[in-house]
BALOBA-1460 file (C-alpha; in Angstrom, 3 decimals):
// residues 268
<rec num="1" residu="x" x="-125.504" y="-183.357" z="203.702"/>
<rec num="2" residu="x" x="-123.433" y="-180.631" z="205.294"/>
<rec num="3" residu="x" x="-122.362" y="-178.401" z="202.613"/>
<rec num="4" residu="x" x="-120.419" y="-175.837" z="204.857"/>
<rec num="5" residu="x" x="-121.771" y="-173.015" z="202.669"/>
<rec num="6" residu="x" x="-123.030" y="-171.113" z="205.829"/>
<rec num="7" residu="x" x="-121.454" y="-167.330" z="205.850"/>
<rec num="8" residu="x" x="-119.790" y="-167.826" z="202.765"/>
<rec num="9" residu="x" x="-119.929" y="-164.765" z="200.239"/>
<rec num="10" residu="x" x="-121.917" y="-165.699" z="197.099"/>
<rec num="11" residu="x" x="-122.050" y="-163.322" z="194.154"/>
<rec num="12" residu="x" x="-124.744" y="-164.198" z="191.595"/>
<rec num="13" residu="x" x="-125.067" y="-162.708" z="188.391"/>
<rec num="14" residu="x" x="-128.179" y="-162.938" z="186.701"/>
<rec num="15" residu="x" x="-129.836" y="-163.567" z="190.177"/>
<rec num="16" residu="x" x="-133.198" y="-161.869" z="189.829"/>
<rec num="17" residu="x" x="-134.761" y="-164.342" z="187.825"/>
<rec num="18" residu="x" x="-134.711" y="-167.861" z="186.321"/>
<rec num="19" residu="x" x="-131.818" y="-170.353" z="187.272"/>
<rec num="20" residu="x" x="-129.664" y="-167.107" z="188.997"/>
<rec num="21" residu="x" x="-132.736" y="-166.595" z="191.245"/>
<rec num="22" residu="x" x="-133.271" y="-170.393" z="192.110"/>
<rec num="23" residu="x" x="-129.523" y="-170.223" z="193.063"/>
<rec num="24" residu="x" x="-129.875" y="-167.363" z="195.187"/>
<rec num="25" residu="x" x="-132.804" y="-168.915" z="196.986"/>
<rec num="26" residu="x" x="-130.699" y="-172.005" z="197.521"/>
<rec num="27" residu="x" x="-127.756" y="-170.348" z="198.766"/>
<rec num="28" residu="x" x="-129.524" y="-167.913" z="201.195"/>
<rec num="29" residu="x" x="-131.207" y="-171.250" z="202.491"/>
<rec num="30" residu="x" x="-127.948" y="-172.720" z="203.516"/>
<rec num="31" residu="x" x="-127.104" y="-169.474" z="205.386"/>
<rec num="32" residu="x" x="-124.705" y="-168.108" z="202.633"/>
<rec num="33" residu="x" x="-124.230" y="-164.287" z="202.204"/>
<rec num="34" residu="x" x="-125.890" y="-163.718" z="198.937"/>
<rec num="35" residu="x" x="-125.335" y="-160.756" z="196.694"/>
<rec num="36" residu="x" x="-127.476" y="-160.857" z="193.315"/>
<rec num="37" residu="x" x="-126.796" y="-158.584" z="190.462"/>
<rec num="38" residu="x" x="-129.136" y="-157.915" z="187.428"/>
<rec num="39" residu="x" x="-129.310" y="-155.004" z="184.872"/>
<rec num="40" residu="x" x="-133.002" y="-154.856" z="185.364"/>
<rec num="41" residu="x" x="-134.054" y="-152.780" z="188.084"/>
<rec num="42" residu="x" x="-137.804" y="-154.098" z="188.328"/>
<rec num="43" residu="x" x="-136.675" y="-157.694" z="188.376"/>
<rec num="44" residu="x" x="-134.022" y="-156.989" z="190.972"/>
<rec num="45" residu="x" x="-136.639" y="-155.512" z="193.185"/>
<rec num="46" residu="x" x="-139.154" y="-158.301" z="192.616"/>
<rec num="47" residu="x" x="-136.727" y="-160.957" z="193.382"/>
<rec num="48" residu="x" x="-135.311" y="-158.821" z="196.599"/>
<rec num="49" residu="x" x="-138.680" y="-158.745" z="197.852"/>
<rec num="50" residu="x" x="-139.828" y="-162.272" z="197.146"/>
<rec num="51" residu="x" x="-137.010" y="-163.839" z="199.019"/>
<rec num="52" residu="x" x="-137.412" y="-161.156" z="201.763"/>
<rec num="53" residu="x" x="-140.961" y="-162.563" z="202.333"/>
<rec num="54" residu="x" x="-139.357" y="-166.133" z="202.268"/>
<rec num="55" residu="x" x="-137.376" y="-164.642" z="205.244"/>
<rec num="56" residu="x" x="-134.193" y="-164.720" z="203.108"/>
<rec num="57" residu="x" x="-131.925" y="-161.544" z="202.975"/>
<rec num="58" residu="x" x="-129.972" y="-160.986" z="199.934"/>
<rec num="59" residu="x" x="-127.644" y="-158.013" z="198.984"/>
<rec num="60" residu="x" x="-128.848" y="-156.512" z="195.598"/>
<rec num="61" residu="x" x="-127.056" y="-154.421" z="193.215"/>
<rec num="62" residu="x" x="-127.830" y="-153.167" z="189.573"/>
<rec num="63" residu="x" x="-125.293" y="-153.544" z="186.917"/>
<rec num="64" residu="x" x="-124.591" y="-154.041" z="183.054"/>
<rec num="65" residu="x" x="-121.906" y="-156.693" z="182.851"/>
<rec num="66" residu="x" x="-121.297" y="-155.877" z="179.312"/>
<rec num="67" residu="x" x="-118.476" y="-153.379" z="180.473"/>
<rec num="68" residu="x" x="-115.413" y="-154.560" z="182.157"/>
<rec num="69" residu="x" x="-115.644" y="-151.411" z="184.563"/>
<rec num="70" residu="x" x="-118.881" y="-152.292" z="185.577"/>
<rec num="71" residu="x" x="-118.094" y="-155.861" z="186.481"/>
<rec num="72" residu="x" x="-114.794" y="-154.570" z="188.562"/>
<rec num="73" residu="x" x="-117.223" y="-151.942" z="190.340"/>
<rec num="74" residu="x" x="-119.695" y="-154.953" z="191.166"/>
<rec num="75" residu="x" x="-117.127" y="-157.185" z="192.532"/>
<rec num="76" residu="x" x="-115.628" y="-154.159" z="194.624"/>
<rec num="77" residu="x" x="-119.044" y="-153.176" z="196.034"/>
<rec num="78" residu="x" x="-119.681" y="-156.673" z="197.041"/>
<rec num="79" residu="x" x="-116.189" y="-157.253" z="198.655"/>
<rec num="80" residu="x" x="-116.762" y="-154.120" z="200.528"/>
<rec num="81" residu="x" x="-120.376" y="-154.368" z="201.596"/>
<rec num="82" residu="x" x="-120.575" y="-158.354" z="202.189"/>
<rec num="83" residu="x" x="-117.175" y="-159.558" z="202.209"/>
<rec num="84" residu="x" x="-114.521" y="-161.350" z="200.094"/>
<rec num="85" residu="x" x="-116.126" y="-163.391" z="197.620"/>
<rec num="86" residu="x" x="-116.099" y="-167.181" z="198.034"/>
<rec num="87" residu="x" x="-118.294" y="-168.112" z="195.253"/>
<rec num="88" residu="x" x="-119.299" y="-166.650" z="191.854"/>
<rec num="89" residu="x" x="-122.230" y="-168.230" z="190.262"/>
<rec num="90" residu="x" x="-122.287" y="-166.899" z="186.744"/>
<rec num="91" residu="x" x="-126.111" y="-166.999" z="185.222"/>
<rec num="92" residu="x" x="-126.264" y="-163.736" z="183.428"/>
<rec num="93" residu="x" x="-126.754" y="-163.057" z="179.436"/>
<rec num="94" residu="x" x="-128.826" y="-164.418" z="177.053"/>
<rec num="95" residu="x" x="-127.940" y="-165.021" z="173.210"/>
<rec num="96" residu="x" x="-130.448" y="-163.655" z="170.709"/>
<rec num="97" residu="x" x="-131.418" y="-166.331" z="168.215"/>
<rec num="98" residu="x" x="-130.824" y="-165.775" z="164.475"/>
<rec num="99" residu="x" x="-131.885" y="-167.657" z="161.263"/>
<rec num="100" residu="x" x="-128.256" y="-168.650" z="159.805"/>
<rec num="101" residu="x" x="-128.904" y="-166.029" z="156.545"/>
<rec num="102" residu="x" x="-129.208" y="-163.375" z="158.861"/>
<rec num="103" residu="x" x="-126.094" y="-163.747" z="160.612"/>
<rec num="104" residu="x" x="-123.431" y="-161.144" z="159.793"/>
<rec num="105" residu="x" x="-120.170" y="-159.873" z="161.728"/>
<rec num="106" residu="x" x="-122.678" y="-157.659" z="163.717"/>
<rec num="107" residu="x" x="-124.606" y="-160.465" z="164.850"/>
<rec num="108" residu="x" x="-121.720" y="-162.675" z="166.118"/>
<rec num="109" residu="x" x="-120.266" y="-159.441" z="167.781"/>
<rec num="110" residu="x" x="-123.376" y="-158.824" z="169.657"/>
<rec num="111" residu="x" x="-124.040" y="-162.285" z="170.853"/>
<rec num="112" residu="x" x="-120.476" y="-162.403" z="172.110"/>
<rec num="113" residu="x" x="-121.285" y="-159.139" z="174.202"/>
<rec num="114" residu="x" x="-124.537" y="-160.460" z="175.384"/>
<rec num="115" residu="x" x="-123.467" y="-163.828" z="176.501"/>
<rec num="116" residu="x" x="-119.720" y="-164.366" z="176.634"/>
<rec num="117" residu="x" x="-118.236" y="-161.111" z="178.282"/>
<rec num="118" residu="x" x="-120.985" y="-160.814" z="180.933"/>
<rec num="119" residu="x" x="-119.380" y="-163.981" z="182.322"/>
<rec num="120" residu="x" x="-115.766" y="-163.448" z="181.577"/>
<rec num="121" residu="x" x="-115.604" y="-159.741" z="183.007"/>
<rec num="122" residu="x" x="-116.836" y="-160.739" z="186.417"/>
<rec num="123" residu="x" x="-115.040" y="-164.127" z="186.658"/>
<rec num="124" residu="x" x="-111.566" y="-162.467" z="185.790"/>
<rec num="125" residu="x" x="-111.817" y="-159.985" z="188.547"/>
<rec num="126" residu="x" x="-113.071" y="-162.507" z="190.813"/>
<rec num="127" residu="x" x="-110.399" y="-164.787" z="189.660"/>
<rec num="128" residu="x" x="-107.737" y="-162.190" z="190.530"/>
<rec num="129" residu="x" x="-108.833" y="-161.499" z="193.726"/>
<rec num="130" residu="x" x="-109.012" y="-165.122" z="194.902"/>
<rec num="131" residu="x" x="-105.453" y="-165.933" z="193.697"/>
<rec num="132" residu="x" x="-104.362" y="-162.786" z="195.463"/>
<rec num="133" residu="x" x="-105.946" y="-164.237" z="198.543"/>
<rec num="134" residu="x" x="-104.303" y="-167.550" z="197.940"/>
<rec num="135" residu="x" x="-100.695" y="-165.961" z="197.414"/>
<rec num="136" residu="x" x="-101.164" y="-164.164" z="200.676"/>
<rec num="137" residu="x" x="-101.131" y="-167.609" z="202.473"/>
<rec num="138" residu="x" x="-103.507" y="-166.667" z="205.215"/>
<rec num="139" residu="x" x="-105.115" y="-170.048" z="205.320"/>
<rec num="140" residu="x" x="-108.387" y="-168.560" z="203.877"/>
<rec num="141" residu="x" x="-110.406" y="-170.990" z="201.144"/>
<rec num="142" residu="x" x="-109.425" y="-169.100" z="197.972"/>
<rec num="143" residu="x" x="-112.927" y="-169.734" z="196.219"/>
<rec num="144" residu="x" x="-114.825" y="-171.527" z="193.646"/>
<rec num="145" residu="x" x="-116.931" y="-170.439" z="190.145"/>
<rec num="146" residu="x" x="-119.760" y="-172.236" z="188.730"/>
<rec num="147" residu="x" x="-120.833" y="-171.131" z="185.111"/>
<rec num="148" residu="x" x="-124.260" y="-171.842" z="184.183"/>
<rec num="149" residu="x" x="-123.837" y="-172.555" z="180.302"/>
<rec num="150" residu="x" x="-126.544" y="-173.793" z="177.958"/>
<rec num="151" residu="x" x="-125.969" y="-177.099" z="175.897"/>
<rec num="152" residu="x" x="-126.018" y="-174.994" z="172.905"/>
<rec num="153" residu="x" x="-122.295" y="-175.022" z="173.144"/>
<rec num="154" residu="x" x="-122.286" y="-178.663" z="172.313"/>
<rec num="155" residu="x" x="-125.043" y="-179.303" z="169.934"/>
<rec num="156" residu="x" x="-125.251" y="-177.024" z="166.936"/>
<rec num="157" residu="x" x="-128.552" y="-175.828" z="166.242"/>
<rec num="158" residu="x" x="-129.328" y="-173.842" z="163.014"/>
<rec num="159" residu="x" x="-131.021" y="-170.992" z="165.065"/>
<rec num="160" residu="x" x="-128.268" y="-170.562" z="167.593"/>
<rec num="161" residu="x" x="-124.884" y="-170.953" z="165.910"/>
<rec num="162" residu="x" x="-123.839" y="-167.456" z="167.160"/>
<rec num="163" residu="x" x="-125.181" y="-168.436" z="170.734"/>
<rec num="164" residu="x" x="-123.959" y="-171.881" z="170.686"/>
<rec num="165" residu="x" x="-120.453" y="-170.299" z="169.771"/>
<rec num="166" residu="x" x="-120.375" y="-168.091" z="172.804"/>
<rec num="167" residu="x" x="-121.413" y="-171.013" z="174.863"/>
<rec num="168" residu="x" x="-118.598" y="-173.403" z="173.413"/>
<rec num="169" residu="x" x="-116.016" y="-170.558" z="174.299"/>
<rec num="170" residu="x" x="-117.185" y="-170.158" z="177.775"/>
<rec num="171" residu="x" x="-116.691" y="-173.903" z="178.349"/>
<rec num="172" residu="x" x="-113.082" y="-173.795" z="176.721"/>
<rec num="173" residu="x" x="-112.808" y="-170.967" z="178.948"/>
<rec num="174" residu="x" x="-113.890" y="-172.663" z="182.226"/>
<rec num="175" residu="x" x="-111.858" y="-175.876" z="181.627"/>
<rec num="176" residu="x" x="-108.457" y="-173.996" z="180.494"/>
<rec num="177" residu="x" x="-108.715" y="-171.607" z="183.678"/>
<rec num="178" residu="x" x="-109.485" y="-174.369" z="185.846"/>
<rec num="179" residu="x" x="-106.309" y="-176.002" z="184.736"/>
<rec num="180" residu="x" x="-104.310" y="-172.877" z="185.590"/>
<rec num="181" residu="x" x="-105.945" y="-171.783" z="188.884"/>
<rec num="182" residu="x" x="-105.902" y="-175.206" z="190.310"/>
<rec num="183" residu="x" x="-102.509" y="-174.414" z="191.491"/>
<rec num="184" residu="x" x="-103.998" y="-171.699" z="193.812"/>
<rec num="185" residu="x" x="-106.847" y="-174.149" z="194.997"/>
<rec num="186" residu="x" x="-109.521" y="-172.281" z="193.035"/>
<rec num="187" residu="x" x="-111.829" y="-174.369" z="191.451"/>
<rec num="188" residu="x" x="-114.029" y="-173.863" z="188.066"/>
<rec num="189" residu="x" x="-116.829" y="-175.992" z="187.065"/>
<rec num="190" residu="x" x="-119.776" y="-175.125" z="184.870"/>
<rec num="191" residu="x" x="-123.290" y="-176.785" z="184.467"/>
<rec num="192" residu="x" x="-124.829" y="-177.349" z="181.014"/>
<rec num="193" residu="x" x="-128.534" y="-177.207" z="181.756"/>
<rec num="194" residu="x" x="-131.010" y="-178.282" z="178.901"/>
<rec num="195" residu="x" x="-134.429" y="-177.064" z="178.479"/>
<rec num="196" residu="x" x="-135.434" y="-175.504" z="181.979"/>
<rec num="197" residu="x" x="-138.672" y="-174.025" z="183.159"/>
<rec num="198" residu="x" x="-137.651" y="-170.216" z="183.222"/>
<rec num="199" residu="x" x="-139.344" y="-167.627" z="181.797"/>
<rec num="200" residu="x" x="-136.980" y="-167.980" z="178.466"/>
<rec num="201" residu="x" x="-138.141" y="-171.050" z="177.920"/>
<rec num="202" residu="x" x="-141.922" y="-170.499" z="178.654"/>
<rec num="203" residu="x" x="-141.698" y="-167.749" z="176.089"/>
<rec num="204" residu="x" x="-140.485" y="-170.275" z="173.631"/>
<rec num="205" residu="x" x="-143.385" y="-172.735" z="174.409"/>
<rec num="206" residu="x" x="-145.697" y="-169.798" z="173.640"/>
<rec num="207" residu="x" x="-144.046" y="-169.230" z="170.356"/>
<rec num="208" residu="x" x="-144.511" y="-172.691" z="169.391"/>
<rec num="209" residu="x" x="-147.928" y="-173.021" z="170.434"/>
<rec num="210" residu="x" x="-148.912" y="-170.127" z="168.261"/>
<rec num="211" residu="x" x="-146.894" y="-171.500" z="165.380"/>
<rec num="212" residu="x" x="-148.818" y="-174.611" z="165.475"/>
<rec num="213" residu="x" x="-152.025" y="-173.401" z="166.515"/>
<rec num="214" residu="x" x="-152.328" y="-175.304" z="169.498"/>
<rec num="215" residu="x" x="-152.566" y="-174.492" z="173.333"/>
<rec num="216" residu="x" x="-149.532" y="-173.730" z="175.713"/>
<rec num="217" residu="x" x="-149.835" y="-177.020" z="177.579"/>
<rec num="218" residu="x" x="-150.107" y="-179.094" z="174.470"/>
<rec num="219" residu="x" x="-146.937" y="-177.183" z="173.247"/>
<rec num="220" residu="x" x="-145.215" y="-177.954" z="176.517"/>
<rec num="221" residu="x" x="-146.150" y="-181.603" z="176.378"/>
<rec num="222" residu="x" x="-144.488" y="-182.001" z="172.942"/>
<rec num="223" residu="x" x="-141.581" y="-180.184" z="174.018"/>
<rec num="224" residu="x" x="-141.147" y="-182.398" z="177.249"/>
<rec num="225" residu="x" x="-142.125" y="-185.742" z="175.210"/>
<rec num="226" residu="x" x="-138.612" y="-185.276" z="173.094"/>
<rec num="227" residu="x" x="-136.638" y="-185.601" z="176.429"/>
<rec num="228" residu="x" x="-135.813" y="-188.866" z="177.568"/>
<rec num="229" residu="x" x="-136.583" y="-188.015" z="181.389"/>
<rec num="230" residu="x" x="-139.896" y="-187.064" z="179.985"/>
<rec num="231" residu="x" x="-139.981" y="-183.665" z="181.273"/>
<rec num="232" residu="x" x="-137.755" y="-180.223" z="181.512"/>
<rec num="233" residu="x" x="-135.506" y="-179.264" z="184.264"/>
<rec num="234" residu="x" x="-136.699" y="-177.243" z="187.135"/>
<rec num="235" residu="x" x="-134.372" y="-174.345" z="188.118"/>
<rec num="236" residu="x" x="-134.154" y="-175.527" z="191.425"/>
<rec num="237" residu="x" x="-132.705" y="-178.720" z="190.288"/>
<rec num="238" residu="x" x="-130.045" y="-176.981" z="188.403"/>
<rec num="239" residu="x" x="-129.469" y="-174.738" z="191.616"/>
<rec num="240" residu="x" x="-128.834" y="-178.160" z="193.766"/>
<rec num="241" residu="x" x="-125.988" y="-179.199" z="191.469"/>
<rec num="242" residu="x" x="-124.591" y="-175.581" z="191.674"/>
<rec num="243" residu="x" x="-124.700" y="-175.927" z="195.416"/>
<rec num="244" residu="x" x="-122.937" y="-179.105" z="195.467"/>
<rec num="245" residu="x" x="-119.981" y="-177.749" z="192.911"/>
<rec num="246" residu="x" x="-119.437" y="-174.923" z="195.293"/>
<rec num="247" residu="x" x="-119.422" y="-176.647" z="198.426"/>
<rec num="248" residu="x" x="-116.476" y="-178.493" z="200.194"/>
<rec num="249" residu="x" x="-118.284" y="-182.021" z="199.166"/>
<rec num="250" residu="x" x="-116.763" y="-181.123" z="195.752"/>
<rec num="251" residu="x" x="-113.511" y="-180.196" z="196.871"/>
<rec num="252" residu="x" x="-111.707" y="-182.419" z="194.023"/>
<rec num="253" residu="x" x="-113.848" y="-181.487" z="191.462"/>
<rec num="254" residu="x" x="-112.680" y="-178.805" z="188.953"/>
<rec num="255" residu="x" x="-112.795" y="-178.228" z="185.201"/>
<rec num="256" residu="x" x="-115.742" y="-180.212" z="184.800"/>
<rec num="257" residu="x" x="-118.684" y="-179.588" z="182.569"/>
<rec num="258" residu="x" x="-121.989" y="-181.127" z="184.097"/>
<rec num="259" residu="x" x="-124.620" y="-182.066" z="181.353"/>
<rec num="260" residu="x" x="-128.079" y="-181.693" z="182.883"/>
<rec num="261" residu="x" x="-130.650" y="-182.211" z="179.771"/>
<rec num="262" residu="x" x="-132.490" y="-185.458" z="180.735"/>
<rec num="263" residu="x" x="-130.189" y="-187.423" z="178.744"/>
<rec num="264" residu="x" x="-131.330" y="-185.396" z="175.562"/>
<rec num="265" residu="x" x="-127.967" y="-185.347" z="173.877"/>
<rec num="266" residu="x" x="-126.109" y="-188.834" z="174.451"/>
<rec num="267" residu="x" x="-122.667" y="-187.308" z="174.246"/>
<rec num="268" residu="x" x="-119.474" y="-188.435" z="176.084"/>
């Protein structure tokens, strides 16, 4: 299927590992001009070199997206060095888990700073520029945004209440902004991955294995057995859906929240 992503400028936050890295590889393979952002220089260098070995070139930049000025600086840098941003993939930020009795004002605040704002800051800067292009009426495609948001915003977990609240807020922002910016032809969608075979999930599996006194493979099998499809997702599978949502093939899809949890949460 021709997705029409060749030469599109794609900014991927959290692009140095996990789902973000899978997205970087997928878009680069489609011929897009990809820029990846990470606050960890070691992860950033590792991702850059791995893609280079695969014959894929990406622009890389280090930034801490917890600050609004950092997000604005990154968008400006990428727009200058690579070109006006056509696609933003938000995949940065991870929320710490807390025992409910340990939740206090600082826990909720730090969770929003870790998960909510690293999406909102770059998104708002990119939206502003996309809307300006649309208002200029030069015929350029305004652009699209895909937010990778965990299922914790739909399913309340005792140890993920603060993080789930951040995810729920991001989903509301996705749908609300999609409704408003549709007038400019800008599309905004989100993907809700369930358990996906990333480093974060692998660490959780190891912790569960230690807790139960079993091997890592057995702990993984126990976890996957709870998923109706019988396995966890691969990061590449999430990236494939991000590719579609960002492409002209999804030109009438906006304000959508796509669940990818293997039917673990049978919600409408």
